[in-house]
PyMOL Python script that loads the backbone (N, CA, C, O; Angstrom):
from pymol import cmd

cmd.read_pdbstr("""\
ATOM      1  N   MET A   1      53.853  13.918 -56.256  1.00  0.00           N
ATOM      2  CA  MET A   1      53.054  15.001 -56.767  1.00  0.00           C
ATOM      3  C   MET A   1      53.730  15.523 -58.035  1.00  0.00           C
ATOM      4  O   MET A   1      54.947  15.701 -58.070  1.00  0.00           O
ATOM      5  N   TYR A   2      52.945  15.762 -59.051  1.00  0.00           N
ATOM      6  CA  TYR A   2      53.518  16.319 -60.266  1.00  0.00           C
ATOM      7  C   TYR A   2      52.931  17.698 -60.520  1.00  0.00           C
ATOM      8  O   TYR A   2      51.915  18.066 -59.931  1.00  0.00           O
ATOM      9  N   ASN A   3      53.569  18.456 -61.392  1.00  0.00           N
ATOM     10  CA  ASN A   3      53.101  19.792 -61.739  1.00  0.00           C
ATOM     11  C   ASN A   3      52.494  19.792 -63.125  1.00  0.00           C
ATOM     12  O   ASN A   3      52.968  19.104 -64.029  1.00  0.00           O
ATOM     13  N   TYR A   4      51.441  20.571 -63.280  1.00  0.00           N
ATOM     14  CA  TYR A   4      50.854  20.805 -64.595  1.00  0.00           C
ATOM     15  C   TYR A   4      51.528  22.056 -65.114  1.00  0.00           C
ATOM     16  O   TYR A   4      51.392  23.131 -64.530  1.00  0.00           O
ATOM     17  N   ASP A   5      52.255  21.917 -66.210  1.00  0.00           N
ATOM     18  CA  ASP A   5      53.023  23.056 -66.708  1.00  0.00           C
ATOM     19  C   ASP A   5      52.899  23.224 -68.217  1.00  0.00           C
ATOM     20  O   ASP A   5      53.858  23.596 -68.893  1.00  0.00           O
ATOM     21  N   ARG A   6      51.723  22.950 -68.726  1.00  0.00           N
ATOM     22  CA  ARG A   6      51.506  23.114 -70.161  1.00  0.00           C
ATOM     23  C   ARG A   6      51.131  24.564 -70.465  1.00  0.00           C
ATOM     24  O   ARG A   6      50.466  25.220 -69.663  1.00  0.00           O
ATOM     25  N   PRO A   7      51.556  25.051 -71.611  1.00  0.00           N
ATOM     26  CA  PRO A   7      51.244  26.444 -71.945  1.00  0.00           C
ATOM     27  C   PRO A   7      49.762  26.642 -72.267  1.00  0.00           C
ATOM     28  O   PRO A   7      49.094  25.762 -72.811  1.00  0.00           O
ATOM     29  N   SER A   8      49.277  27.829 -71.910  1.00  0.00           N
ATOM     30  CA  SER A   8      47.912  28.207 -72.276  1.00  0.00           C
ATOM     31  C   SER A   8      47.892  28.600 -73.751  1.00  0.00           C
ATOM     32  O   SER A   8      48.918  28.545 -74.428  1.00  0.00           O
ATOM     33  N   TRP A   9      46.734  28.991 -74.238  1.00  0.00           N
ATOM     34  CA  TRP A   9      46.636  29.376 -75.650  1.00  0.00           C
ATOM     35  C   TRP A   9      47.486  30.603 -75.958  1.00  0.00           C
ATOM     36  O   TRP A   9      47.840  30.830 -77.115  1.00  0.00           O
ATOM     37  N   THR A  10      47.825  31.406 -74.931  1.00  0.00           N
ATOM     38  CA  THR A  10      48.677  32.579 -75.141  1.00  0.00           C
ATOM     39  C   THR A  10      50.160  32.231 -75.045  1.00  0.00           C
ATOM     40  O   THR A  10      51.022  33.064 -75.323  1.00  0.00           O
ATOM     41  N   GLY A  11      50.446  30.995 -74.650  1.00  0.00           N
ATOM     42  CA  GLY A  11      51.826  30.575 -74.485  1.00  0.00           C
ATOM     43  C   GLY A  11      52.332  30.680 -73.056  1.00  0.00           C
ATOM     44  O   GLY A  11      53.431  30.215 -72.754  1.00  0.00           O
ATOM     45  N   LEU A  12      51.549  31.285 -72.173  1.00  0.00           N
ATOM     46  CA  LEU A  12      51.949  31.421 -70.778  1.00  0.00           C
ATOM     47  C   LEU A  12      51.996  30.055 -70.102  1.00  0.00           C
ATOM     48  O   LEU A  12      51.065  29.257 -70.212  1.00  0.00           O
ATOM     49  N   VAL A  13      53.083  29.808 -69.412  1.00  0.00           N
ATOM     50  CA  VAL A  13      53.212  28.586 -68.620  1.00  0.00           C
ATOM     51  C   VAL A  13      53.160  29.004 -67.155  1.00  0.00           C
ATOM     52  O   VAL A  13      53.985  29.789 -66.689  1.00  0.00           O
ATOM     53  N   TYR A  14      52.184  28.469 -66.444  1.00  0.00           N
ATOM     54  CA  TYR A  14      52.010  28.775 -65.026  1.00  0.00           C
ATOM     55  C   TYR A  14      51.967  27.451 -64.289  1.00  0.00           C
ATOM     56  O   TYR A  14      50.895  26.872 -64.114  1.00  0.00           O
ATOM     57  N   PRO A  15      53.137  26.959 -63.848  1.00  0.00           N
ATOM     58  CA  PRO A  15      53.176  25.648 -63.195  1.00  0.00           C
ATOM     59  C   PRO A  15      52.249  25.585 -61.977  1.00  0.00           C
ATOM     60  O   PRO A  15      52.278  26.459 -61.111  1.00  0.00           O
ATOM     61  N   THR A  16      51.445  24.551 -61.931  1.00  0.00           N
ATOM     62  CA  THR A  16      50.487  24.351 -60.853  1.00  0.00           C
ATOM     63  C   THR A  16      50.603  22.931 -60.339  1.00  0.00           C
ATOM     64  O   THR A  16      50.664  21.978 -61.116  1.00  0.00           O
ATOM     65  N   GLU A  17      50.631  22.798 -59.025  1.00  0.00           N
ATOM     66  CA  GLU A  17      50.697  21.479 -58.407  1.00  0.00           C
ATOM     67  C   GLU A  17      49.402  20.714 -58.704  1.00  0.00           C
ATOM     68  O   GLU A  17      48.311  21.228 -58.462  1.00  0.00           O
ATOM     69  N   CYS A  18      49.518  19.511 -59.218  1.00  0.00           N
ATOM     70  CA  CYS A  18      48.345  18.682 -59.512  1.00  0.00           C
ATOM     71  C   CYS A  18      47.955  17.919 -58.257  1.00  0.00           C
ATOM     72  O   CYS A  18      48.412  16.804 -58.007  1.00  0.00           O
ATOM     73  N   TYR A  19      47.107  18.549 -57.489  1.00  0.00           N
ATOM     74  CA  TYR A  19      46.667  17.982 -56.223  1.00  0.00           C
ATOM     75  C   TYR A  19      45.153  18.063 -56.190  1.00  0.00           C
ATOM     76  O   TYR A  19      44.591  19.156 -56.259  1.00  0.00           O
ATOM     77  N   PHE A  20      44.491  16.936 -56.086  1.00  0.00           N
ATOM     78  CA  PHE A  20      43.037  16.869 -56.119  1.00  0.00           C
ATOM     79  C   PHE A  20      42.546  16.153 -54.856  1.00  0.00           C
ATOM     80  O   PHE A  20      42.237  14.962 -54.902  1.00  0.00           O
ATOM     81  N   PRO A  21      42.473  16.876 -53.724  1.00  0.00           N
ATOM     82  CA  PRO A  21      42.109  16.226 -52.471  1.00  0.00           C
ATOM     83  C   PRO A  21      40.656  15.755 -52.467  1.00  0.00           C
ATOM     84  O   PRO A  21      39.764  16.449 -52.956  1.00  0.00           O
ATOM     85  N   THR A  22      40.438  14.593 -51.921  1.00  0.00           N
ATOM     86  CA  THR A  22      39.067  14.117 -51.768  1.00  0.00           C
ATOM     87  C   THR A  22      38.427  14.866 -50.608  1.00  0.00           C
ATOM     88  O   THR A  22      39.117  15.397 -49.739  1.00  0.00           O
ATOM     89  N   TRP A  23      37.124  14.899 -50.607  1.00  0.00           N
ATOM     90  CA  TRP A  23      36.418  15.615 -49.554  1.00  0.00           C
ATOM     91  C   TRP A  23      35.012  15.057 -49.426  1.00  0.00           C
ATOM     92  O   TRP A  23      34.491  14.411 -50.335  1.00  0.00           O
ATOM     93  N   LYS A  24      34.419  15.318 -48.289  1.00  0.00           N
ATOM     94  CA  LYS A  24      33.069  14.817 -48.030  1.00  0.00           C
ATOM     95  C   LYS A  24      32.378  15.753 -47.047  1.00  0.00           C
ATOM     96  O   LYS A  24      32.972  16.172 -46.053  1.00  0.00           O
ATOM     97  N   VAL A  25      31.126  16.075 -47.329  1.00  0.00           N
ATOM     98  CA  VAL A  25      30.291  16.814 -46.391  1.00  0.00           C
ATOM     99  C   VAL A  25      29.318  15.786 -45.821  1.00  0.00           C
ATOM    100  O   VAL A  25      28.541  15.186 -46.564  1.00  0.00           O
ATOM    101  N   GLU A  26      29.358  15.585 -44.522  1.00  0.00           N
ATOM    102  CA  GLU A  26      28.509  14.573 -43.888  1.00  0.00           C
ATOM    103  C   GLU A  26      27.032  14.903 -44.073  1.00  0.00           C
ATOM    104  O   GLU A  26      26.650  16.072 -44.122  1.00  0.00           O
ATOM    105  N   GLU A  27      26.208  13.869 -44.173  1.00  0.00           N
ATOM    106  CA  GLU A  27      24.774  14.054 -44.404  1.00  0.00           C
ATOM    107  C   GLU A  27      24.101  14.838 -43.280  1.00  0.00           C
ATOM    108  O   GLU A  27      23.086  15.496 -43.510  1.00  0.00           O
ATOM    109  N   ASN A  28      24.652  14.776 -42.066  1.00  0.00           N
ATOM    110  CA  ASN A  28      24.045  15.510 -40.952  1.00  0.00           C
ATOM    111  C   ASN A  28      24.613  16.922 -40.795  1.00  0.00           C
ATOM    112  O   ASN A  28      24.265  17.613 -39.837  1.00  0.00           O
ATOM    113  N   HIS A  29      25.474  17.365 -41.707  1.00  0.00           N
ATOM    114  CA  HIS A  29      26.030  18.721 -41.680  1.00  0.00           C
ATOM    115  C   HIS A  29      24.889  19.722 -41.864  1.00  0.00           C
ATOM    116  O   HIS A  29      23.966  19.477 -42.640  1.00  0.00           O
ATOM    117  N   PHE A  30      24.952  20.849 -41.151  1.00  0.00           N
ATOM    118  CA  PHE A  30      23.843  21.810 -41.207  1.00  0.00           C
ATOM    119  C   PHE A  30      23.567  22.300 -42.628  1.00  0.00           C
ATOM    120  O   PHE A  30      22.418  22.588 -42.962  1.00  0.00           O
ATOM    121  N   THR A  31      24.597  22.401 -43.471  1.00  0.00           N
ATOM    122  CA  THR A  31      24.393  22.842 -44.851  1.00  0.00           C
ATOM    123  C   THR A  31      23.567  21.826 -45.627  1.00  0.00           C
ATOM    124  O   THR A  31      22.657  22.202 -46.365  1.00  0.00           O
ATOM    125  N   VAL A  32      23.873  20.557 -45.468  1.00  0.00           N
ATOM    126  CA  VAL A  32      23.119  19.504 -46.160  1.00  0.00           C
ATOM    127  C   VAL A  32      21.680  19.482 -45.652  1.00  0.00           C
ATOM    128  O   VAL A  32      20.742  19.369 -46.441  1.00  0.00           O
ATOM    129  N   ARG A  33      21.507  19.589 -44.350  1.00  0.00           N
ATOM    130  CA  ARG A  33      20.145  19.586 -43.787  1.00  0.00           C
ATOM    131  C   ARG A  33      19.344  20.786 -44.280  1.00  0.00           C
ATOM    132  O   ARG A  33      18.181  20.640 -44.657  1.00  0.00           O
ATOM    133  N   ALA A  34      19.951  21.965 -44.282  1.00  0.00           N
ATOM    134  CA  ALA A  34      19.250  23.176 -44.719  1.00  0.00           C
ATOM    135  C   ALA A  34      18.852  23.090 -46.192  1.00  0.00           C
ATOM    136  O   ALA A  34      17.730  23.439 -46.560  1.00  0.00           O
ATOM    137  N   LEU A  35      19.769  22.626 -47.024  1.00  0.00           N
ATOM    138  CA  LEU A  35      19.458  22.537 -48.452  1.00  0.00           C
ATOM    139  C   LEU A  35      18.477  21.413 -48.743  1.00  0.00           C
ATOM    140  O   LEU A  35      17.671  21.524 -49.667  1.00  0.00           O
ATOM    141  N   SER A  36      18.531  20.337 -47.978  1.00  0.00           N
ATOM    142  CA  SER A  36      17.551  19.260 -48.134  1.00  0.00           C
ATOM    143  C   SER A  36      16.155  19.763 -47.778  1.00  0.00           C
ATOM    144  O   SER A  36      15.184  19.450 -48.467  1.00  0.00           O
ATOM    145  N   ASN A  37      16.057  20.542 -46.702  1.00  0.00           N
ATOM    146  CA  ASN A  37      14.769  21.120 -46.316  1.00  0.00           C
ATOM    147  C   ASN A  37      14.255  22.089 -47.371  1.00  0.00           C
ATOM    148  O   ASN A  37      13.062  22.101 -47.674  1.00  0.00           O
ATOM    149  N   ALA A  38      15.144  22.897 -47.929  1.00  0.00           N
ATOM    150  CA  ALA A  38      14.747  23.834 -48.984  1.00  0.00           C
ATOM    151  C   ALA A  38      14.256  23.077 -50.213  1.00  0.00           C
ATOM    152  O   ALA A  38      13.249  23.453 -50.812  1.00  0.00           O
ATOM    153  N   TYR A  39      14.958  22.022 -50.589  1.00  0.00           N
ATOM    154  CA  TYR A  39      14.558  21.201 -51.736  1.00  0.00           C
ATOM    155  C   TYR A  39      13.164  20.629 -51.509  1.00  0.00           C
ATOM    156  O   TYR A  39      12.300  20.688 -52.384  1.00  0.00           O
ATOM    157  N   GLU A  40      12.964  20.078 -50.322  1.00  0.00           N
ATOM    158  CA  GLU A  40      11.669  19.468 -50.018  1.00  0.00           C
ATOM    159  C   GLU A  40      10.556  20.516 -50.048  1.00  0.00           C
ATOM    160  O   GLU A  40       9.448  20.231 -50.501  1.00  0.00           O
ATOM    161  N   GLY A  41      10.843  21.717 -49.572  1.00  0.00           N
ATOM    162  CA  GLY A  41       9.861  22.794 -49.623  1.00  0.00           C
ATOM    163  C   GLY A  41       9.518  23.210 -51.042  1.00  0.00           C
ATOM    164  O   GLY A  41       8.371  23.548 -51.334  1.00  0.00           O
ATOM    165  N   LEU A  42      10.506  23.187 -51.922  1.00  0.00           N
ATOM    166  CA  LEU A  42      10.284  23.582 -53.320  1.00  0.00           C
ATOM    167  C   LEU A  42       9.624  22.493 -54.152  1.00  0.00           C
ATOM    168  O   LEU A  42       8.714  22.768 -54.933  1.00  0.00           O
ATOM    169  N   PHE A  43      10.082  21.263 -53.985  1.00  0.00           N
ATOM    170  CA  PHE A  43       9.660  20.185 -54.875  1.00  0.00           C
ATOM    171  C   PHE A  43       8.685  19.199 -54.244  1.00  0.00           C
ATOM    172  O   PHE A  43       8.174  18.312 -54.928  1.00  0.00           O
ATOM    173  N   GLY A  44       8.417  19.345 -52.937  1.00  0.00           N
ATOM    174  CA  GLY A  44       7.451  18.488 -52.274  1.00  0.00           C
ATOM    175  C   GLY A  44       7.886  17.050 -52.076  1.00  0.00           C
ATOM    176  O   GLY A  44       7.055  16.171 -51.850  1.00  0.00           O
ATOM    177  N   LYS A  45       9.172  16.810 -52.159  1.00  0.00           N
ATOM    178  CA  LYS A  45       9.695  15.460 -51.928  1.00  0.00           C
ATOM    179  C   LYS A  45      11.116  15.581 -51.400  1.00  0.00           C
ATOM    180  O   LYS A  45      11.788  16.591 -51.611  1.00  0.00           O
ATOM    181  N   ALA A  46      11.558  14.549 -50.719  1.00  0.00           N
ATOM    182  CA  ALA A  46      12.922  14.547 -50.175  1.00  0.00           C
ATOM    183  C   ALA A  46      13.934  14.390 -51.309  1.00  0.00           C
ATOM    184  O   ALA A  46      13.685  13.651 -52.262  1.00  0.00           O
ATOM    185  N   PRO A  47      15.069  15.076 -51.215  1.00  0.00           N
ATOM    186  CA  PRO A  47      16.092  14.922 -52.243  1.00  0.00           C
ATOM    187  C   PRO A  47      16.863  13.617 -52.070  1.00  0.00           C
ATOM    188  O   PRO A  47      16.841  13.006 -51.002  1.00  0.00           O
ATOM    189  N   VAL A  48      17.531  13.208 -53.115  1.00  0.00           N
ATOM    190  CA  VAL A  48      18.488  12.106 -53.020  1.00  0.00           C
ATOM    191  C   VAL A  48      19.798  12.732 -52.562  1.00  0.00           C
ATOM    192  O   VAL A  48      20.353  13.584 -53.256  1.00  0.00           O
ATOM    193  N   VAL A  49      20.288  12.324 -51.419  1.00  0.00           N
ATOM    194  CA  VAL A  49      21.567  12.827 -50.913  1.00  0.00           C
ATOM    195  C   VAL A  49      22.590  11.737 -51.181  1.00  0.00           C
ATOM    196  O   VAL A  49      22.508  10.639 -50.630  1.00  0.00           O
ATOM    197  N   ASP A  50      23.554  12.054 -52.033  1.00  0.00           N
ATOM    198  CA  ASP A  50      24.524  11.055 -52.480  1.00  0.00           C
ATOM    199  C   ASP A  50      25.842  11.753 -52.734  1.00  0.00           C
ATOM    200  O   ASP A  50      26.091  12.826 -52.184  1.00  0.00           O
ATOM    201  N   LYS A  51      26.682  11.169 -53.550  1.00  0.00           N
ATOM    202  CA  LYS A  51      28.001  11.724 -53.853  1.00  0.00           C
ATOM    203  C   LYS A  51      28.157  11.921 -55.353  1.00  0.00           C
ATOM    204  O   LYS A  51      27.493  11.264 -56.155  1.00  0.00           O
ATOM    205  N   TRP A  52      29.042  12.833 -55.713  1.00  0.00           N
ATOM    206  CA  TRP A  52      29.446  12.945 -57.114  1.00  0.00           C
ATOM    207  C   TRP A  52      30.491  11.860 -57.354  1.00  0.00           C
ATOM    208  O   TRP A  52      31.275  11.547 -56.458  1.00  0.00           O
ATOM    209  N   THR A  53      30.507  11.297 -58.533  1.00  0.00           N
ATOM    210  CA  THR A  53      31.529  10.298 -58.873  1.00  0.00           C
ATOM    211  C   THR A  53      32.459  10.840 -59.945  1.00  0.00           C
ATOM    212  O   THR A  53      33.040  10.088 -60.727  1.00  0.00           O
ATOM    213  N   PHE A  54      32.590  12.160 -59.966  1.00  0.00           N
ATOM    214  CA  PHE A  54      33.483  12.826 -60.915  1.00  0.00           C
ATOM    215  C   PHE A  54      34.062  14.045 -60.211  1.00  0.00           C
ATOM    216  O   PHE A  54      33.628  14.395 -59.113  1.00  0.00           O
ATOM    217  N   SER A  55      35.022  14.681 -60.827  1.00  0.00           N
ATOM    218  CA  SER A  55      35.678  15.817 -60.192  1.00  0.00           C
ATOM    219  C   SER A  55      34.928  17.119 -60.467  1.00  0.00           C
ATOM    220  O   SER A  55      34.328  17.298 -61.526  1.00  0.00           O
ATOM    221  N   THR A  56      34.977  18.019 -59.492  1.00  0.00           N
ATOM    222  CA  THR A  56      34.412  19.359 -59.617  1.00  0.00           C
ATOM    223  C   THR A  56      35.402  20.344 -59.008  1.00  0.00           C
ATOM    224  O   THR A  56      36.465  19.946 -58.532  1.00  0.00           O
ATOM    225  N   ASN A  57      35.057  21.619 -59.021  1.00  0.00           N
ATOM    226  CA  ASN A  57      35.891  22.619 -58.348  1.00  0.00           C
ATOM    227  C   ASN A  57      35.880  22.445 -56.836  1.00  0.00           C
ATOM    228  O   ASN A  57      36.624  23.115 -56.119  1.00  0.00           O
ATOM    229  N   GLY A  58      35.027  21.538 -56.355  1.00  0.00           N
ATOM    230  CA  GLY A  58      34.993  21.244 -54.926  1.00  0.00           C
ATOM    231  C   GLY A  58      36.326  20.752 -54.394  1.00  0.00           C
ATOM    232  O   GLY A  58      36.594  20.884 -53.200  1.00  0.00           O
ATOM    233  N   VAL A  59      37.173  20.185 -55.253  1.00  0.00           N
ATOM    234  CA  VAL A  59      38.485  19.725 -54.776  1.00  0.00           C
ATOM    235  C   VAL A  59      39.294  20.890 -54.238  1.00  0.00           C
ATOM    236  O   VAL A  59      40.109  20.714 -53.332  1.00  0.00           O
ATOM    237  N   SER A  60      39.080  22.076 -54.785  1.00  0.00           N
ATOM    238  CA  SER A  60      39.764  23.257 -54.272  1.00  0.00           C
ATOM    239  C   SER A  60      38.964  23.909 -53.155  1.00  0.00           C
ATOM    240  O   SER A  60      39.499  24.189 -52.082  1.00  0.00           O
ATOM    241  N   ILE A  61      37.667  24.152 -53.410  1.00  0.00           N
ATOM    242  CA  ILE A  61      36.838  24.887 -52.457  1.00  0.00           C
ATOM    243  C   ILE A  61      36.722  24.146 -51.127  1.00  0.00           C
ATOM    244  O   ILE A  61      36.967  24.728 -50.071  1.00  0.00           O
ATOM    245  N   MET A  62      36.353  22.879 -51.170  1.00  0.00           N
ATOM    246  CA  MET A  62      36.199  22.096 -49.936  1.00  0.00           C
ATOM    247  C   MET A  62      37.481  21.350 -49.587  1.00  0.00           C
ATOM    248  O   MET A  62      37.924  21.365 -48.438  1.00  0.00           O
ATOM    249  N   GLY A  63      38.075  20.696 -50.589  1.00  0.00           N
ATOM    250  CA  GLY A  63      39.253  19.873 -50.337  1.00  0.00           C
ATOM    251  C   GLY A  63      40.439  20.644 -49.806  1.00  0.00           C
ATOM    252  O   GLY A  63      41.148  20.161 -48.924  1.00  0.00           O
ATOM    253  N   ARG A  64      40.665  21.830 -50.327  1.00  0.00           N
ATOM    254  CA  ARG A  64      41.806  22.636 -49.880  1.00  0.00           C
ATOM    255  C   ARG A  64      41.435  23.666 -48.827  1.00  0.00           C
ATOM    256  O   ARG A  64      42.198  23.915 -47.893  1.00  0.00           O
ATOM    257  N   HIS A  65      40.247  24.272 -48.983  1.00  0.00           N
ATOM    258  CA  HIS A  65      39.907  25.423 -48.145  1.00  0.00           C
ATOM    259  C   HIS A  65      38.843  25.145 -47.088  1.00  0.00           C
ATOM    260  O   HIS A  65      38.570  26.003 -46.249  1.00  0.00           O
ATOM    261  N   GLY A  66      38.236  23.954 -47.116  1.00  0.00           N
ATOM    262  CA  GLY A  66      37.283  23.576 -46.077  1.00  0.00           C
ATOM    263  C   GLY A  66      35.936  24.277 -46.141  1.00  0.00           C
ATOM    264  O   GLY A  66      35.190  24.266 -45.162  1.00  0.00           O
ATOM    265  N   ILE A  67      35.610  24.889 -47.280  1.00  0.00           N
ATOM    266  CA  ILE A  67      34.315  25.550 -47.450  1.00  0.00           C
ATOM    267  C   ILE A  67      33.338  24.511 -47.989  1.00  0.00           C
ATOM    268  O   ILE A  67      33.587  23.947 -49.055  1.00  0.00           O
ATOM    269  N   PRO A  68      32.236  24.237 -47.292  1.00  0.00           N
ATOM    270  CA  PRO A  68      31.312  23.187 -47.732  1.00  0.00           C
ATOM    271  C   PRO A  68      30.822  23.395 -49.167  1.00  0.00           C
ATOM    272  O   PRO A  68      30.455  24.502 -49.561  1.00  0.00           O
ATOM    273  N   VAL A  69      30.824  22.319 -49.923  1.00  0.00           N
ATOM    274  CA  VAL A  69      30.368  22.334 -51.313  1.00  0.00           C
ATOM    275  C   VAL A  69      29.237  21.326 -51.448  1.00  0.00           C
ATOM    276  O   VAL A  69      29.367  20.171 -51.043  1.00  0.00           O
ATOM    277  N   ILE A  70      28.138  21.772 -52.017  1.00  0.00           N
ATOM    278  CA  ILE A  70      26.988  20.914 -52.245  1.00  0.00           C
ATOM    279  C   ILE A  70      26.691  20.936 -53.739  1.00  0.00           C
ATOM    280  O   ILE A  70      26.505  22.004 -54.321  1.00  0.00           O
ATOM    281  N   GLY A  71      26.645  19.772 -54.353  1.00  0.00           N
ATOM    282  CA  GLY A  71      26.263  19.681 -55.758  1.00  0.00           C
ATOM    283  C   GLY A  71      24.754  19.544 -55.861  1.00  0.00           C
ATOM    284  O   GLY A  71      24.124  18.923 -55.005  1.00  0.00           O
ATOM    285  N   PHE A  72      24.178  20.117 -56.895  1.00  0.00           N
ATOM    286  CA  PHE A  72      22.733  20.015 -57.088  1.00  0.00           C
ATOM    287  C   PHE A  72      22.451  19.588 -58.513  1.00  0.00           C
ATOM    288  O   PHE A  72      23.004  20.132 -59.470  1.00  0.00           O
ATOM    289  N   TRP A  73      21.586  18.612 -58.631  1.00  0.00           N
ATOM    290  CA  TRP A  73      21.141  18.148 -59.940  1.00  0.00           C
ATOM    291  C   TRP A  73      19.700  17.726 -59.800  1.00  0.00           C
ATOM    292  O   TRP A  73      19.353  16.986 -58.879  1.00  0.00           O
ATOM    293  N   SER A  74      18.860  18.184 -60.698  1.00  0.00           N
ATOM    294  CA  SER A  74      17.448  17.818 -60.653  1.00  0.00           C
ATOM    295  C   SER A  74      17.029  17.333 -62.027  1.00  0.00           C
ATOM    296  O   SER A  74      17.442  17.879 -63.049  1.00  0.00           O
ATOM    297  N   ARG A  75      16.209  16.308 -62.034  1.00  0.00           N
ATOM    298  CA  ARG A  75      15.739  15.775 -63.314  1.00  0.00           C
ATOM    299  C   ARG A  75      14.576  16.551 -63.834  1.00  0.00           C
ATOM    300  O   ARG A  75      14.054  16.238 -64.904  1.00  0.00           O
TER     301      ARG A  75
END
""", "prot")
cmd.dss("prot")
cmd.show_as("cartoon", "prot")
cmd.util.cbc("prot")
cmd.orient("prot")
């Protein structure tokens, strides 16, 4: 594990552990089901339930703290 210790624009250095835990919310999780139902009610079609292939703040929210994170993107 390495630390991120580069100065901010003010010069402050606040060493932070560079840890980016992977995480997954199962498709049958009540949060996914509830939001899928809401999407279908709004848009009249089932959503695509998939994964992000890039990093988000979910690495902290879900990966570290276990709070379910759902990404939303609509065309």
